[in-house]
C-alpha positions as CSV (number, residue, x, y, z in Angstrom):
1,M,-6.2,-5.7,114.9
2,R,-4.3,-7.2,111.8
3,E,-2.1,-9.2,114.2
4,L,-5.2,-10.6,116.0
5,A,-6.9,-11.5,112.8
6,V,-3.8,-13.3,111.5
7,Q,-3.7,-15.3,114.7
8,A,-7.4,-16.2,114.4
9,A,-6.9,-17.2,110.8
10,T,-4.5,-19.9,111.9
11,G,-6.0,-23.4,111.8
12,T,-4.4,-24.6,115.0
13,M,-6.5,-22.2,117.1
14,M,-9.5,-23.5,119.1
15,N,-12.8,-21.7,118.6
16,T,-12.6,-20.6,122.3
17,D,-9.2,-18.9,121.4
18,R,-10.8,-17.2,118.5
19,N,-13.7,-16.0,120.5
20,N,-11.4,-14.6,123.0
21,L,-9.2,-12.8,120.4
22,D,-12.4,-11.6,118.9
23,L,-13.4,-9.8,122.1
24,E,-10.3,-7.8,122.0
25,Y,-10.6,-7.3,118.3
26,Q,-14.3,-5.9,118.6
27,S,-13.0,-3.5,121.4
28,L,-10.2,-2.2,119.3
29,K,-12.6,-1.9,116.3
30,A,-15.2,0.1,118.3
31,Q,-12.6,2.6,119.3
32,V,-11.3,3.0,115.8
33,L,-14.8,3.6,114.4
34,N,-15.5,5.9,117.2
35,T,-12.4,7.9,116.4
36,V,-13.3,8.0,112.8
37,E,-16.8,8.9,113.2
38,L,-16.6,11.6,116.0
39,T,-13.3,13.3,115.4
40,T,-14.1,17.0,114.7
41,W,-12.2,20.1,114.2
42,N,-13.7,23.6,114.5
43,E,-17.1,21.6,114.4
44,H,-16.3,19.9,111.3
45,R,-16.3,16.1,111.1
46,L,-13.1,15.3,109.6
47,F,-13.2,11.7,108.3
48,N,-16.9,10.2,108.1
49,E,-19.4,12.2,106.3
50,L,-17.0,14.9,106.0
51,S,-18.5,18.4,105.3
52,P,-16.9,20.4,103.9
53,K,-14.2,18.2,102.4
54,S,-12.0,21.1,101.3
55,F,-10.7,24.2,103.2
56,E,-9.3,27.4,101.8
57,L,-6.5,28.7,103.9
58,Q,-5.6,32.4,103.7
59,A,-1.8,32.2,103.1
60,G,-0.8,35.8,102.3
61,H,-1.9,39.4,102.4
62,K,-3.5,39.3,99.0
63,A,-7.1,38.1,98.4
64,N,-6.0,35.2,96.1
65,D,-3.1,34.1,98.3
66,K,-5.0,30.8,99.3
67,I,-4.1,27.2,99.8
68,T,-6.8,24.6,99.4
69,V,-6.5,21.7,101.7
70,T,-8.7,18.5,100.9
71,I,-9.3,16.1,103.7
72,P,-9.7,12.5,102.3
73,Q,-12.5,10.4,103.5
74,I,-11.1,7.2,104.9
75,Y,-14.2,5.5,106.1
76,A,-17.6,5.0,104.7
77,S,-20.2,2.4,103.8
78,G,-17.8,-0.1,101.9
79,S,-19.6,0.3,98.7
80,L,-18.1,1.0,95.2
81,V,-17.9,4.7,94.6
82,G,-17.3,6.2,91.2
83,F,-16.6,9.8,90.1
84,A,-19.2,12.1,91.6
85,N,-21.6,14.0,89.2
86,G,-19.3,13.4,86.1
87,D,-22.6,13.2,84.0
88,F,-23.8,16.6,85.4
89,E,-27.3,15.3,85.9
90,S,-27.4,16.4,89.7
91,D,-28.3,20.0,88.8
92,A,-31.2,21.6,86.8
93,V,-30.7,23.2,83.4
94,G,-29.7,26.7,83.8
95,N,-27.8,26.3,87.0
96,T,-24.5,28.2,87.2
97,S,-23.2,26.3,90.1
98,V,-22.2,22.7,89.7
99,T,-22.5,20.0,92.3
100,G,-19.0,18.4,93.1
101,W,-17.2,21.1,91.0
102,T,-15.7,24.6,91.5
103,V,-16.4,27.1,88.6
104,G,-13.9,29.8,87.6
105,N,-15.7,32.3,85.4
106,N,-12.4,34.2,84.6
107,R,-9.6,34.3,82.1
108,V,-6.7,31.9,83.0
109,T,-3.3,31.5,81.3
110,L,-1.8,28.2,80.7
111,D,1.8,29.3,81.3
112,G,2.8,27.5,84.5
113,Q,2.2,30.7,86.5
114,T,-1.6,30.9,87.0
115,Q,-2.9,28.7,89.7
116,I,-6.0,26.4,89.4
117,G,-6.8,24.2,92.5
118,G,-3.8,25.6,94.5
119,W,-1.2,24.5,91.9
120,P,0.4,26.2,88.9
121,T,-1.3,25.3,85.5
122,P,0.6,23.3,82.8
123,T,2.0,25.2,79.9
124,D,0.3,25.0,76.7
125,L,3.0,24.5,74.2
126,T,0.8,23.7,71.1
127,K,0.1,27.2,69.9
128,P,-1.1,27.9,66.3
129,A,1.7,29.2,64.2
130,L,0.5,32.8,64.0
131,S,-0.6,33.0,67.7
132,G,1.1,35.2,70.2
133,G,-0.2,32.8,73.0
134,D,-2.6,33.5,75.8
135,T,-0.7,36.2,77.3
136,V,-1.9,38.8,75.0
137,T,-3.7,41.6,76.6
138,M,-7.6,41.2,76.6
139,S,-10.2,43.8,76.7
140,G,-13.9,43.1,77.4
141,G,-15.1,39.5,77.7
142,T,-17.8,37.7,79.5
143,F,-17.2,34.2,80.9
144,N,-20.1,31.9,81.9
145,T,-20.5,28.3,83.0
146,Q,-24.0,26.6,83.3
147,I,-25.8,23.3,83.0
148,V,-27.5,22.9,79.6
149,A,-29.8,20.4,78.0
150,S,-27.9,17.8,76.0
151,D,-28.2,18.0,72.3
152,N,-27.4,14.2,72.0
153,S,-29.8,12.1,74.1
154,S,-27.5,9.0,73.9
155,R,-25.1,10.8,76.2
156,G,-27.6,11.9,78.9
157,N,-30.1,14.6,79.5
158,K,-27.7,17.3,80.5
159,S,-24.1,18.6,79.9
160,L,-22.0,21.3,81.0
161,Q,-21.1,24.5,78.9
162,L,-18.2,26.7,79.5
163,K,-18.6,29.8,77.3
164,S,-16.7,33.0,76.5
165,T,-18.2,35.9,74.5
166,N,-17.5,39.5,73.5
167,A,-13.7,39.3,74.1
168,T,-11.1,41.3,72.3
169,V,-7.3,41.1,72.1
170,V,-5.0,44.1,71.4
171,S,-3.2,42.2,68.7
172,G,-4.3,39.7,66.2
173,Y,-4.2,35.8,66.6
174,G,-4.2,35.9,70.4
175,I,-5.7,33.1,72.6
176,I,-7.9,33.6,75.6
177,H,-8.5,30.7,78.0
178,G,-11.5,30.5,80.4
179,P,-13.9,29.8,82.1
180,Y,-12.7,26.5,83.9
181,I,-13.9,24.0,86.3
182,I,-12.1,21.8,88.8
183,S,-13.6,18.8,90.6
184,N,-13.9,19.4,94.2
185,N,-12.8,15.8,95.3
186,S,-9.9,13.9,94.2
187,T,-10.1,10.3,92.8
188,T,-7.5,7.7,93.3
189,L,-6.1,6.7,90.0
190,K,-3.5,4.0,89.2
191,A,-1.2,3.3,86.1
192,G,-2.9,1.4,83.4
193,E,-6.4,2.4,84.5
194,T,-8.7,4.2,81.9
195,I,-10.6,7.3,82.2
196,S,-12.9,9.0,79.8
197,F,-15.2,11.8,79.1
198,D,-17.3,13.2,76.2
199,W,-16.7,16.7,74.7
200,R,-17.3,18.9,71.8
201,A,-16.5,22.6,71.3
202,Q,-17.7,25.4,69.0
203,G,-16.2,28.6,67.9
204,G,-18.4,31.5,68.4
205,Q,-16.8,34.9,67.4
206,D,-13.9,32.9,66.4
207,S,-12.1,29.5,66.8
208,Y,-11.9,27.4,70.0
209,D,-8.7,26.4,71.8
210,V,-9.7,24.0,74.7
211,Y,-7.6,22.2,77.2
212,A,-8.1,19.6,79.9
213,Y,-5.9,17.9,82.4
214,L,-5.5,15.7,85.5
215,L,-4.1,17.5,88.6
216,N,-2.1,15.4,91.1
217,V,-3.3,17.0,94.4
218,D,-0.2,15.5,96.3
219,N,2.5,17.0,94.3
220,G,1.1,19.4,91.5
221,S,2.0,17.3,88.6
222,T,-0.5,17.3,85.5
223,I,-1.4,14.8,83.0
224,N,-2.8,16.2,79.8
225,L,-6.3,15.0,78.7
226,L,-7.3,17.4,75.9
227,D,-5.6,20.1,73.7
228,E,-7.6,20.9,70.7
229,T,-7.9,23.9,68.4
230,G,-10.6,24.4,65.6
231,T,-13.8,26.0,64.5
232,S,-16.4,23.3,65.4
233,S,-16.5,19.6,66.5
234,N,-19.0,16.9,67.1
235,W,-19.5,15.0,70.3
236,A,-16.5,12.6,70.8
237,T,-15.5,10.3,73.6
238,K,-11.8,10.8,74.8
239,S,-10.3,7.8,76.6
240,I,-6.9,8.1,78.4
241,S,-4.9,5.3,79.9
242,M,-2.9,6.4,82.9
243,P,0.9,6.3,82.1
244,E,3.5,4.2,84.1
245,N,4.3,5.4,87.7
246,S,1.3,7.8,87.9
247,D,-0.5,6.4,90.8
248,G,-2.0,9.2,92.8
249,N,-5.0,11.3,93.8
250,Y,-6.2,13.4,90.9
251,K,-8.7,16.2,90.2
252,F,-10.1,16.9,86.7
253,V,-9.7,20.4,85.2
254,F,-11.5,21.5,82.1
255,V,-10.6,24.9,80.5
256,S,-12.5,26.5,77.7
257,G,-10.7,28.8,75.3
258,T,-10.9,30.8,72.1
259,Y,-8.3,31.6,69.4
260,D,-8.3,34.6,67.0
261,E,-7.7,32.7,63.8
262,T,-8.8,35.3,61.6
263,G,-6.8,38.1,63.0
264,G,-9.8,40.1,63.6
265,R,-9.2,40.4,67.4
266,A,-12.8,39.3,68.3
267,L,-13.0,36.2,70.4
268,G,-15.6,33.8,71.8
269,A,-16.1,30.0,71.9
270,R,-17.8,27.2,73.8
271,L,-16.6,23.9,75.4
272,F,-19.1,21.2,76.3
273,V,-18.2,18.5,78.7
274,D,-20.3,15.3,79.8
275,N,-20.0,11.8,81.2
276,I,-16.6,11.9,83.0
277,S,-15.8,8.5,84.3
278,A,-13.1,7.1,86.5
279,P,-12.8,3.6,87.9
280,P,-14.9,3.0,91.0
281,R,-13.1,2.4,94.4
282,A,-14.1,0.3,97.3
283,I,-14.3,2.3,100.4
284,P,-13.3,0.3,103.4
285,D,-15.7,-0.7,106.0
286,L,-14.6,-2.2,109.3
287,S,-17.9,-2.2,110.9
288,G,-19.1,-5.7,109.9
289,T,-15.8,-7.5,110.5
290,S,-15.0,-10.2,113.1
291,I,-12.4,-12.9,113.7
292,S,-14.6,-15.6,115.4
293,T,-14.0,-18.0,112.6
294,I,-11.2,-18.7,110.2
295,T,-13.2,-17.3,107.2
296,N,-14.1,-14.2,109.1
297,A,-10.6,-13.6,110.1
298,S,-9.4,-14.0,106.5
299,N,-11.8,-11.5,105.3
300,S,-11.1,-9.1,108.0
301,I,-7.3,-9.2,107.1
302,S,-8.3,-8.1,103.5
303,E,-10.6,-5.3,105.0
304,I,-7.9,-4.1,107.5
305,D,-5.4,-3.9,104.5
306,L,-7.9,-1.8,102.5
307,N,-8.3,0.5,105.6
308,I,-4.4,0.8,106.0
309,R,-3.9,1.7,102.4
310,S,-6.8,4.3,102.7
311,V,-5.1,5.8,105.8
312,I,-1.6,5.7,104.1
313,S,-3.1,7.6,101.1
314,A,-4.8,10.1,103.3
315,R,-1.6,10.8,105.4
316,S,0.3,11.3,101.9
317,S,-2.2,13.7,100.8
318,L,-2.4,15.7,104.0
319,G,1.5,15.6,104.3
320,A,1.8,17.3,100.9
321,S,-0.7,19.9,102.1
322,I,1.1,20.4,105.3
323,N,4.4,20.9,103.4
324,R,2.8,23.4,101.3
325,I,1.5,25.4,104.5
326,I,5.0,25.1,106.1
327,H,6.6,26.6,102.8
328,A,3.9,29.5,102.8
329,T,4.6,30.0,106.5
330,D,8.5,30.1,106.1
331,Y,7.9,32.5,103.2
332,L,5.7,34.8,105.3
333,A,8.2,34.6,108.2
334,E,10.9,35.7,105.8
335,I,8.9,38.6,104.6
336,T,8.2,39.7,108.2
337,L,12.0,39.6,109.0
338,Q,12.8,41.5,105.8
339,L,10.1,44.2,106.7
340,A,11.5,44.2,110.3
341,S,15.1,44.8,108.8
342,S,13.9,47.5,106.6
343,R,12.0,49.3,109.4
344,S,15.0,49.0,111.6
345,Q,17.3,50.5,108.9
346,M,14.7,53.3,108.3
347,I,14.5,54.1,112.0
348,E,18.3,54.1,112.3
349,T,18.5,56.4,109.3
350,D,16.0,58.8,110.9
351,Y,17.8,58.7,114.1
352,A,21.1,59.7,112.3
353,E,19.4,62.4,110.5
354,T,17.7,63.8,113.7
355,S,21.0,63.6,115.5
356,S,22.6,65.7,112.8
357,N,19.9,68.1,112.9
358,L,20.0,68.5,116.5
359,A,23.6,69.0,116.6
360,R,23.3,71.7,113.8
361,V,20.5,73.4,115.9
362,Q,22.6,73.3,118.9
363,S,25.6,74.7,117.2
364,L,23.5,77.5,115.8
365,D,22.1,78.1,119.2
366,I,25.4,78.3,120.7
367,G,26.8,80.6,118.1
368,A,23.7,82.9,118.3
369,T,24.2,83.0,122.1
370,Y,27.8,83.9,121.8
371,V,27.1,86.7,119.2
372,L,24.3,88.1,121.6
373,Q,26.8,87.9,124.5
374,Q,29.3,89.8,122.4
375,L,26.9,92.5,121.4
376,R,25.9,92.9,125.0
377,Q,29.3,93.2,126.1
378,N,30.3,95.7,123.5
379,S,27.3,97.7,124.3
380,Q,28.2,97.8,128.0
381,N,31.8,98.7,127.1
382,S,30.5,101.7,125.1
383,I,28.2,102.9,128.0
384,D,31.1,102.6,130.4
385,M,33.3,104.7,128.0
386,I,30.7,107.3,127.7
387,R,30.2,107.5,131.6
388,S,33.9,107.7,132.0
389,N,34.3,110.6,129.6
390,D,31.3,112.4,130.9
391,N,32.8,112.3,134.4
392,L,36.1,113.5,133.1
393,F,34.6,116.5,131.4
394,K,32.6,117.4,134.6
395,G,35.7,117.1,136.6
């Protein structure tokens, strides 16, 4: 289609030639749109109006051994699309589920081991001086996420609250992180672009220790957005410029947390988030393109290039997911081989032991049989001797 558009954009072409090229162009376009709009897998439409956009694949024998695969949307209306529900106005006050976000009402550790969104969390290296970090053993604790009425009307009617209460740590000055949220859909960000969000935090039963980062869904790398500890803060807007060589598809992750600053071991705090924004993107739209004129052909080239970049980005994202699935499959295959090998060794060991027991039993049986035969023979000899002597005396 791009080659046809380039030909039609050439001034030496006749209008008749462009019309003929456009006939082939329209036929190819119809097939592309048909493929994008109607392709399904297990009754899920994969590209246009995708629902759902993310799938969880069970990748192991444990309940949390999952890999999340997000299918990028590569075709839509062509309008500018910004970050979905970044102002949290889509849900009613009191809602504990959040449109466009996945909620984790549990403790997480920012140690590079715990996973959020299918990738390891970053490591929080800015611990207070007395703190033993967020690996300190916890008892009790309640984690809650919900939409709340905004206490600052200039920032909107609603905001999101991430809250922890009634938690304790076994040793003083510990940190507990949780709950957390992660955006369901990734957004494309490029170096130099600016993202922003509003936040504030409050200590409850002790100080807060809050964290936020961008998660690159293609390779698992992270970009730190927020890392703050304190007792109480006012609303503030945090703006971050994307660093060099950071182009990619990212999800937003916000993690509440609390710090036992007093050493009393009782913990609890709140993180409020609102007005998360990212640069809007033009979603490609081939449906209205043609190459019947030079102007239309030039516009079609730009639109086709936008579609090609969209497909390349989608293929990169899916390629990363496929690599993760392949690694998980290889790991499970290795476990299967190891289990089969261990089972074989156990069976061989059982066979050797059983063979030894059989030989021992057979030896005992042969020995016992021999002893019985000897006893029987000795008894017979004694009887014969008695009979012989009896005949002798009678004679």
